[in-house]
N, C-alpha and C positions, 0 to 999 in steps of 0.2 A: 162543672167545667163549662167553660164558654165555648161555644161551636166556633171553632175557626176556618180559614178559607181552605187550608189542605183537607180539612174533615169535611168538607162539602165538595170542594172537588173529586175526593175520593168516594164520597157515598151518594152524590147526585145521580150517577146513572141505577145504583141498588134501586133508590127512591122511583126515579123512572121506570123499571121493571115492575116495582108494585102497583105504579098507577099504571100499567097496561095490562097488568092481570085484571083488573077492577073495568076494566072496557069491555065493550062488546064485541064479540069476536069476530062478526061478519064484516066490520067497518075497517076495511084493509088499510083505505086512504087515511082515514084518521088514526090507525095505528101506525102505519110509517111516519104521518107527519109528526106524531109524539116523540117516537124512539128519535128520528131525525132532529128535532128540536131540542130534545134532553141532551146528548150527545154533542150539538154546536153550541148549546149554552155551557158544556162543562168545557168545551175548548176554550170558550171566551172567557170563563173563571180563570182556566190555567194560564191564560195570558196574562192576566193581573199577577200571579206570582212572580212570571218573567219580568215585568215592568217594575214589580216593588222587591226585587230580587236585589241584593247590594254584591255587588261582583267583588268587590273587596274583600269581603267578611268571608275567611275559608273556613268558619265554622257552620253548623246548622242552623237554618232559618227556617219562621214559620212554627216553630217547636209548640206542639201541645201535648201536653199529659194530662193523665187522669188516670186516678187507682182504678185497676179492674180486680184483681184476684190478688190483693197484699199479700195474704198469708202465704202465697207461692210466689211470690216476688216478680208477678206477670204485673204489668202495666200498660196502659194505652199511649204508646209515643209514636208520635210522626213527626217529620221534618226532613228538610229538602237541603240540599246543598249546591254546589256547580257541578256533582258528579252525575246527581240524580234528575236535577230541573229539564233537563235537554230528553230525558228519557219520558218525562210525566207529560211533554209539549207533544213531544212524538205519540205518545198513546192516545191523549182525547184527538189529536189532528186524525190520525188512521182510522179512529172507531169512527167517527162521522161520518168518512169518506166512504168508508166500509157499509154501512148503513147506506148512504146514498146511493153507493154503486149496486145494493143488493135490492133496488127499489122494483125493478121487475123482474128479477131472474128467483125471486122466493116466492111462490103461491101457495105452496102447502106449508099446513103448520104456522104461517106467517106470525102469529101474536107470540106462540113459543119461540120463534126464529131470534125476533126482536126483544123479548127479556132475556134469552141465553145472550144475546151478545152487549146487553148493557150489563148484566152480572159478571160477564167475562171481562168489563172494562174495570169495574171495581176491583175486581181480585188482581188484575194487571199493576194498576196503580197503587193498589196496597202492598205490593211486594217493592217498589221502587221508593216508596213513602217511610215503611214502617221501620223503627227505630229500637223495638223490643223483639229479641229473638223469636219469641212465642207469638207473640203476634205476626212478625214474617213470616212464619212455619207457617200459620193458619193461612194467610194469602195464598202464599205458594203453593199450598194443596186446594184451596179453593177454587184457583183458578183453572184446575186440571177439569173440575166436573165441566162446567160450561164449553170447555175447547173439546171433551170426550163426545158431549152432544151434537155441535156443530158438526163434527167429523162424523160420528155416528147414525145421525138422521137424516140429515142432509146432504153427506156425501153420496160419493161415487158407488159404483159396481160392489168394489171390495172395502167399504165404509167399514163394516163391523171390524174387519181385520185390522184394517191402520187403526180405528180408534181404539182398540184393546192394547194394539201393540205400542202405542204413544203412551200411554197409562202405565203400561207394563215397566217399560223405560224410567218414566218419569219418576214414577214411585219408589224403583229400587232405590236409587240414588238418594231420593227425600226420606226413607226410612234412617240409612245411614249417617245423612246428615243430622235427624234428629237425634239419634245417638250422639253427637259430637254436642250438639246443643247443650244436651243433660248434661254432658262432660265438663262443656266450660262452666253450668251455673253449680253444679257439684262442689269443683274445684276452687270456685272463687268464693262459694259460701264455706265452704272449709278452710279457706286462707282467714277471710275477713271477716265470718261469721254473717255477712250479709248475702242472702240468697237472691238471687237478681236474674233478669234475663235481659237486661236495658243495656244495649249495645255501645252506649257512649260510657258507660262505666265499667263493662269487660273488656273492650279496646286498652283500659290504660293498664291494665295486667301484661304481667311479662309471664309468658310459661318458658318451661324447659323445654331446651330445640326436641328432643325426644318426643317429647308431648304434642309437641307444637308438628312434628311430621304425620302422628295417627288422627289428627284432628283435621290438619289441612288434606289429608287424603279423603276421608269423609266426606267433607264440603267439597272437595274437589269433583270426587266424582258425580254428585246430584248437579253441579253446575257444567261439569263436562257433557255432561248427556243431556243439558238443556240447550249448549251454545249451537248444535251438539259438535263437539270434537271425534277426529276421527282415532279411534274404531267404534265412538257410540252413535255414530251418526244413522245407523241405519232405519231408524224407525221415520227419519224425514222426509224422503221422498215420498213413502206411501201416506203418510200425513197429508203432505201437502198435495198430491196427485188426487186425493179422494175427498177432500176438504172442498167445500163451497169457494166461490170467490173470496169472500168479505173472511171465511175463515183462515184460507190461505194468505192474506194480506195481512192479518192480526197474527198469524204465526209468524209468519216471515220477519213482518215490521216490528213487532213489539216482543213476542216470547222467546224469541232466540237471544234477545239481548238481556234477558235474566240472568241468564249463564253469565254472561260477560260482565253481566252489572253486579252479580255475587262474586265474582272472583276481585274484583276490584273494591268494592265495598267492603268483604267482610276477610275473604282470604289474606290479604295485604297487610290489613291493620292489626288483625288477630294473628295470624301465624306468619310473622316476617322471617324469621329464620328458615322456616321450613319454604317459604315463597322463593327465597333467594336458589335454596338447594335445587328444588324443584325447576326453577327456572330454565336449565338445557332441554330439560324432558318437555315442559310445555313448550317450548320456542321449535323444535324438532317435530311433534305433531301438529304443530299450529302449521308448518311449513309444508309436512305431509299432506293436510289437507287443503291448503292450498292448493299443491300441483293436482294430487287425487281426485280434488272436484273438480278442477277445470280440464283435466283429460276423460273422466267421465260423462262431464257435461257436453262433451264434444261429441259424443256419439249418440246422444238422445235425440230418440224421433219425436219425443212428444214435448211441446212447449213447455209445460207446466213441470215436467221431470227437469228439463234442462234447467229452467230457473230454480228447480229445488237445489240440484247439485251445486249450481252458481254461488249457491249461499255457503254451502260448506268451505266453499273455495274463499268467499270474501269474509266468513266468520273467521277463519285463520289469519285473514291480515289485522282482525281487530286482535284476537288473542296472543299474536307475537306484538303489538305495539304496547299491549298492556304489561307484558312481563321482559318488554325494554328496561323496565324502573327507571324511566327517565322522563323530564317532563313532553318532550316533544313525542316520543313513542306512547304516552298515556293520553295526552289531549288530541292526539291523531288518533289513537282509540275511538277514545269517548266520541269523538265528530264522525270516525266511519261506522260507529254504532248508528247515530242517525241518518247518513248517507246510505246507508243501506237497507233502513228501514224505510225510507223515500224511495230508491231506486230500484228496489226488487218488488215494493209494495205497488209500484206503477206496474211495473212488469207483470204483474198477477192479475190488475185490474185489466189490463189490454188484453191479455190472454183470455182472460172471462167474459169481455166484451165480443171479441172474435169467436169464440165458442159459443156463446149466445144466439150468434148470426149461422154459424156453420155446425156448431153441434160435434166438433170435432176439435182435438187439439193437434194431430198428428202434420210436422212441418211437410209432409210430402204431399198435403192435401191442399196447399195453399199455392201462390207463385202469382206476382202479376197484379197482387193488390195493391200498388200503387196505382195503376189504372183507375181502378175502382174506387180505391177507400183513400185518397190524398190525404186527409185531414190525419185519419188515423194511422195512416203511415209516416206522416211528418212526425208526429208525437211519440210514436213507436220507437222513431230514429233515435231523438234527444233523450231517450231514456237510456236506450241501448249504448250509445256514448256516453252516457252517466254512469251506467256500468260499470263500464272498461275503463274509466277513469282518463277521459279527455282532458286536457289544461283548459279551463273555463268554465267547468261543471263540480260540481260537488265530489265527484269520485277521485280526483285529481287529488283535491287538498289534502283530505284523509291519507292518501294512500303515500304522500309524499312525506307527511309528517311520520308515519309509521317507519317508512324506510331512513328516513334522517332518523331516526331514535335507535333503531333496529343495527345502522352502519355502525353509530357510536359504540354498541355493545362488541358484535361480533359480524365482520364485514359478509363471511361466507352467508350466515343468515340472510343478510340483506340482498345478497348477489341471488339467492336460489329462490326468495320471493318474487322478487323481478320477474323472475318468469312467469310466475302465475298471471300477472300483469299484461303480459304478453299472450300466453293461453287463452286469458279471457276474451283481449280481441279477437283469437281467430273464432271460437265457440260462438260469441256474440254477434260479429259481424256475419260469418260462414250462416248462420241460423238467420238471420233477416236479411241476406242477400237471396236464399232460398225459398223465403216465405212471401219475400215483397217485390222482389224485382224479377225480371224475367217474363216469358209467357204467360198467359191463363191458361193452366195446365187442367184446369175443371170447369165447367159451366156453369155448376152452382155458385162459382164464385163473381161469375159476370153480373148477378141482379143481389148484390150486396148493400148495404143500405149503409153509409157512411157514420159518423159517430153524431148523436142529435146532441142537444143543449145539455141536459144533464150529464152526459159523459162527458164533455168537455169542462163542464163545472168541476167534477170530480176530478179530474185531473190536471186541474188548472193551477190550485195550489201546491201541488207536486212539484209542478213545471216552474214554478216561480221560484220556490227554495231551492229547487237543484240549480237554478242558474246563479241565484242571489249568493249561495254557499261557495259557489265555483268561482265568482267576482269579488264577494267583499266577505270573507268568511269571519272577520272579525268579532261581529255582536255575538258568534254563536262560542266562538274561543274565551273570547274574553270572561264568559260567564264560568268557565271550567279552570281558569289559570290558579286561582288562589286556594281552591279546594285541594288540586294536584300536586302544589308545592307544599300545601300541608300535609297531604297524605304522606309523599316521600319522604319529608321531615321527619314524621310519626315515626315511619318504618328505621329511616336512619338511627334515631334516637334509641328505639329500643333493641335494636342490635346493638349500639354501642354501650347501652346499659348493661346487656347481659355479658357481654365483656367483662 
């Protein structure tokens, strides 16, 4: 097998982790530089995928195949299309920035921390590029281990509780998904004599509606927990609050997208009848999540927990767009995945930066920061406005497309979802007003130092993308159009064939 670019991008972080293990433990500067260098190189290589990607080709590109366990129908198959490309770029960018943000924050067990983050990156990338269901499941489960250690070793006071809760929730859904994958494997093999886990082969088959329902539910539970959708969301606030800043950035920016990606990549093409049948259920759960997440975020005293509950609300928008089952909704949902990763990732970075200075995240402990930290406050304002969907910034484009797509399906859904935008403005602006404006209420805030050059460099790429997507989203939307159209055509064709 010739090693292709996709394999290099996926496994370069793991090779970097092996290199770190071989380096001396007490050379902290060297360890940080190597880890950040590997992550940055991986991001630059992933940019090559974007520039070599053909947006007019709706099929899988950069496909790599190798025999792995042929006797069991297991192959090593990687590939990307317009649905997964942006998520790969988001993963490599945020991992590099997360490592740079942790330059001074992590001092205890530094080598282990850097190795864990790089292994996590390989696991996350593998989920987005794997085209063999067995391989996909391996990456899906392997990704849990590094995140478990990130929370459980470098987290806060209740880190063990949060880490165990995260793993138990995710594994519960994963076991049912594994059973569904095996059911697909044996059913396809029984019909054709070809036992395979190859997704590109399995998606060509049409399953009976009753079978689709049960398999859809098994897949959907695993993905709904990961999103997370209400009522499977309770692990998220604990995980976010206890995780270190870099862990929170990757958890919100990338890991949550695995759930929404799974619905789009697997549930729609494999179980189109069941997807349409459960669309009202998914839509109402998404709307409940939008409103519930906003209401709960509104009363949070902790900055990190407020941002965590805002993710429940924002991911509700993504799910609503995906299950509008039209080009506007799905493309808006895909773009909003990226937007959420950028905006919420930046919010967690900013919260982490102020926590390093004050060692508290309680909103009441701040106030008057604009006078003391003008650079921090200015950048925080841009990210806050991005999160609430201000026109001209990235959040507006994704939410607008989602609402356009939803309006075509059911006006009531669009109206109710729109209320989430209003609530988002309330809780984000109220939080910003209490933390940044007003008098300085605590003397400890008077001596705070503003952002240094490294911290500005961490935030700068995200701020550029926030404005770029808001002003000119075409380069991002163009890569998704053909793949989304092909997916919808495939779903419609399979439904027509069944009739």
